[in-house]
C-alpha positions in Angstrom: -8.7 -23.0 22.4 -7.9 -20.5 24.8 -9.5 -20.5 28.6 -9.4 -17.2 30.0 -9.5 -16.9 33.9 -11.4 -13.8 35.6 -12.0 -12.6 39.2 -15.2 -11.7 40.4 -15.7 -10.2 44.2 -17.4 -12.4 47.0 -18.9 -9.4 48.5 -22.7 -10.0 46.9 -24.2 -9.3 50.7 -26.9 -11.3 49.7 -27.7 -10.3 46.7 -26.2 -12.6 43.9 -29.0 -14.4 42.1 -28.5 -16.3 38.6 -30.1 -13.1 36.7 -27.3 -11.3 38.6 -24.4 -13.7 37.0 -25.7 -14.0 33.9 -25.8 -10.1 33.4 -22.1 -10.0 35.3 -20.5 -12.8 32.4 -22.7 -11.0 29.5 -21.3 -7.7 30.7 -17.7 -9.8 30.9 -18.0 -11.1 27.6 -18.9 -7.7 25.7 -16.1 -5.8 27.7 -13.3 -4.0 26.4 -10.8 -6.0 28.5 -11.5 -8.9 26.1 -11.8 -6.9 22.7 -9.0 -8.6 20.6 -8.9 -11.7 22.8 -11.8 -13.7 22.5 -12.6 -16.2 19.6 -15.3 -18.8 19.4 -14.9 -21.7 21.4 -12.7 -20.3 23.7 -13.4 -20.7 27.6 -14.1 -18.0 30.4 -13.8 -19.0 33.9 -15.3 -17.0 36.8 -13.1 -17.5 39.8 -13.6 -15.1 43.0 -11.2 -13.0 45.0 -11.9 -15.2 47.8 -14.0 -18.4 48.5 -17.8 -17.8 48.8 -19.0 -19.1 52.7 -22.2 -19.6 54.1 -25.1 -18.3 52.1 -23.4 -17.3 49.2 -22.2 -20.6 48.7 -26.1 -21.6 48.0 -26.6 -18.1 45.3 -23.6 -18.8 43.7 -24.4 -22.7 42.7 -27.8 -21.5 42.1 -26.6 -19.5 39.8 -24.2 -21.5 37.9 -26.8 -24.0 37.6 -29.4 -21.9 36.4 -26.6 -20.1 34.0 -26.1 -22.7 31.2 -23.0 -23.2 28.8 -23.9 -21.2 25.7 -26.6 -19.1 27.0 -24.4 -15.5 26.9 -25.7 -13.5 23.5 -23.7 -13.6 20.4 -21.3 -10.6 20.1 -22.4 -8.3 17.6 -20.3 -8.4 14.5 -19.2 -4.9 14.8 -17.6 -5.4 18.1 -16.6 -8.8 18.2 -13.0 -9.9 19.5 -10.6 -9.7 16.8 -6.7 -9.7 16.6 -6.2 -6.4 17.6 -2.3 -6.2 16.3 -0.5 -7.3 14.0 3.4 -7.1 13.5 4.7 -7.9 10.0 7.0 -7.3 6.8 4.7 -6.9 4.4 1.8 -5.0 3.9 -2.1 -6.5 3.9 -3.7 -7.8 0.8 -7.6 -8.8 0.9 -6.7 -12.1 2.0 -5.4 -11.3 5.4 -9.1 -11.3 6.4 -11.6 -12.7 8.8 -10.1 -16.2 8.5 -6.7 -15.5 10.5 -8.6 -13.3 13.3 -8.8 -10.4 11.7 -11.6 -7.8 12.0 -13.1 -4.4 12.0 -10.3 -1.9 13.6 -7.6 -4.2 13.4 -4.3 -2.3 13.0 -1.5 -4.1 10.5 2.3 -2.5 11.1 4.9 -2.8 8.8 7.9 -3.2 10.2 9.8 -2.9 7.3 8.7 0.6 5.3 7.1 1.5 9.2 3.7 2.0 7.3 0.6 1.2 9.4 -2.9 0.1 8.4 -5.9 -0.3 9.8 -9.1 -3.1 8.7 -12.4 -1.5 7.8 -13.8 -5.0 6.1 -12.5 -8.7 7.2 -15.1 -10.2 4.6 -13.6 -13.6 3.5 -11.1 -13.5 0.4 -11.8 -9.4 0.1 -10.7 -7.5 3.0 -10.3 -4.1 2.9 -7.2 -2.0 4.8 -6.8 1.7 4.6 -3.4 2.8 5.2 -3.1 5.3 8.3 0.5 6.7 7.5 2.2 8.3 4.6 3.9 6.1 2.4 7.6 5.6 3.1 9.7 4.4 0.2 12.1 3.1 3.0 13.7 0.7 -0.3 14.1 3.6 -2.5 12.1 2.0 -5.3 13.2 3.6 -8.2 14.1 2.6 -11.7 16.7 4.3 -14.0 17.6 4.2 -18.1 20.0 6.2 -19.8 21.1 5.9 -23.6 24.7 5.0 -23.6 25.1 5.4 -27.8 23.0 7.7 -29.3 22.5 7.8 -32.8 18.5 7.6 -33.4 18.0 9.8 -36.0 14.5 11.3 -36.5 12.4 14.0 -38.1 8.9 15.5 -38.2 7.5 11.6 -37.5 9.7 11.7 -34.4 10.6 8.7 -32.4 10.6 6.8 -29.0 14.1 7.1 -27.2 15.9 4.1 -26.5 17.1 4.5 -23.3 18.9 1.4 -23.8 20.7 0.6 -20.3 19.5 0.4 -16.7 21.4 2.2 -14.2 19.2 0.4 -11.5 16.2 -1.0 -10.9 15.8 -1.5 -6.7 12.9 -4.2 -7.2 12.4 -5.6 -11.4 8.9 -6.8 -9.9 8.0 -3.5 -9.7 9.3 -2.1 -12.5 9.8 -3.6 -16.1 11.4 -2.7 -19.2 10.6 -3.4 -23.0 12.4 -1.1 -25.1 11.8 2.0 -24.7 9.1 1.2 -22.5 8.8 1.4 -18.5 6.0 -0.8 -16.8 4.7 -0.3 -13.1 3.6 -3.4 -11.5 1.7 -1.7 -8.7 -1.0 0.5 -7.8 0.2 4.0 -6.0 2.1 7.1 -7.3 5.2 7.7 -8.8 7.3 10.7 -10.0 8.7 11.0 -13.3 11.5 12.6 -14.8 13.4 12.7 -18.3 16.3 14.5 -19.9 16.6 14.0 -24.1 19.7 15.5 -25.6 19.9 15.9 -29.2 22.2 17.5 -31.6 20.5 19.6 -34.8 21.7 19.6 -38.7 23.0 22.4 -40.7 19.8 24.4 -40.4 18.6 26.1 -37.7 15.3 23.9 -36.1 13.0 23.0 -33.1 12.6 19.9 -31.2 9.8 18.5 -28.9 9.6 15.9 -26.5 7.2 14.6 -24.3 5.8 11.9 -21.8 3.3 9.2 -23.2 1.3 6.8 -20.8 0.1 3.6 -22.6 0.0 5.5 -26.3 -1.4 9.0 -25.2 0.8 12.2 -24.3 0.5 13.0 -20.9 -0.2 16.9 -20.9 2.1 19.4 -19.3 5.1 17.2 -20.1 6.2 19.0 -23.2 9.9 20.3 -23.7 11.3 22.0 -26.7 14.9 22.4 -28.0 16.8 25.1 -30.5 19.1 23.5 -32.6 21.4 26.4 -34.3 23.7 24.0 -36.4 26.2 21.1 -36.5 28.8 22.8 -34.5 26.3 24.5 -31.7 23.0 22.6 -32.2 23.1 20.7 -28.8 20.6 20.8 -26.8 18.6 18.8 -23.7 15.2 19.1 -23.5 14.0 18.4 -19.6 10.7 17.8 -17.9 9.9 16.5 -14.2 9.5 15.8 -11.2 5.9 14.7 -12.9 3.4 12.8 -10.4 1.3 10.3 -11.4 -1.5 7.6 -10.3 -0.6 3.8 -11.7 -2.3 0.8 -11.4 -0.5 -2.3 -12.5 0.7 -2.7 -16.2 0.7 1.1 -16.6 3.6 1.7 -19.1 5.5 5.1 -19.8 8.1 5.8 -22.5 9.4 9.4 -23.9 9.2 10.3 -27.8 10.9 13.6 -29.3 10.5 14.7 -32.9 11.4 17.9 -35.3 9.1 20.5 -34.5 10.3 23.1 -37.1 12.7 22.6 -40.0 13.8 20.5 -42.5 17.1 18.6 -41.2 17.2 15.2 -39.6 18.3 15.4 -35.7 20.0 12.9 -33.6 20.5 11.6 -30.1 23.4 12.2 -28.5 25.2 9.4 -26.6 25.0 9.7 -22.9 22.9 12.4 -23.1 19.4 11.1 -22.1 17.6 10.1 -19.0 14.4 8.3 -18.0 13.6 7.5 -14.2 10.5 6.5 -12.2 10.6 6.7 -8.5 7.2 5.2 -6.1 6.1 7.3 -4.0 3.1 5.6 -2.5 
């Protein structure tokens, strides 16, 4: 429980009474000076710049006697005192609520990622925080895979590319991999890029590569390759950056198939890459 001292002028000129002191203390409890300072149960003691004498002493004693403890009106929720600023090393969640003294208007600063938030609801267990700064990828959150072996043979049925080597994964809690799939374990936005290198057979043919999300083709992510023959059939299909919104559990993978022709195609070692970077 905090004890806060507040100074009042003793120069009332004989005009102080219980009503005046009541209004003075009521204004004090609602003042901007104490926004973010007062909590339930805190004590405010009013002192004077100079000791009242003579008639002022009688008036002050009468006013205090007429103003019993607890009669200051309850402060409305919309302007209820809250913690004004929080310095943290992480972002706020729904459990960062009124139980910590947070309320509407509380500002939260993540010093590690240089992001700022403001509370728009401090409901218990369901707090809502809006970010007031653009996302800064201070940790460079990203995952990059590549195919070191190649050798995946496919025809018109196609295959999902097996990116068997993780070159970098800055945070396995945010990005996880299973076979040919990258899963995003957060809510935000990402930037995606892929390259797939394949070789053709003895006859001219074309191939098509596309990004898949949760089993469905992502519109606008197709790329094509042309393969003349074994000696000059290498080609690389590329796409990106592709920007997408994700929620926890959103999965992506890359598929390629023979678009035309009648020969088998094969992926090339160290020629295919798959990168996802978090942007918000």
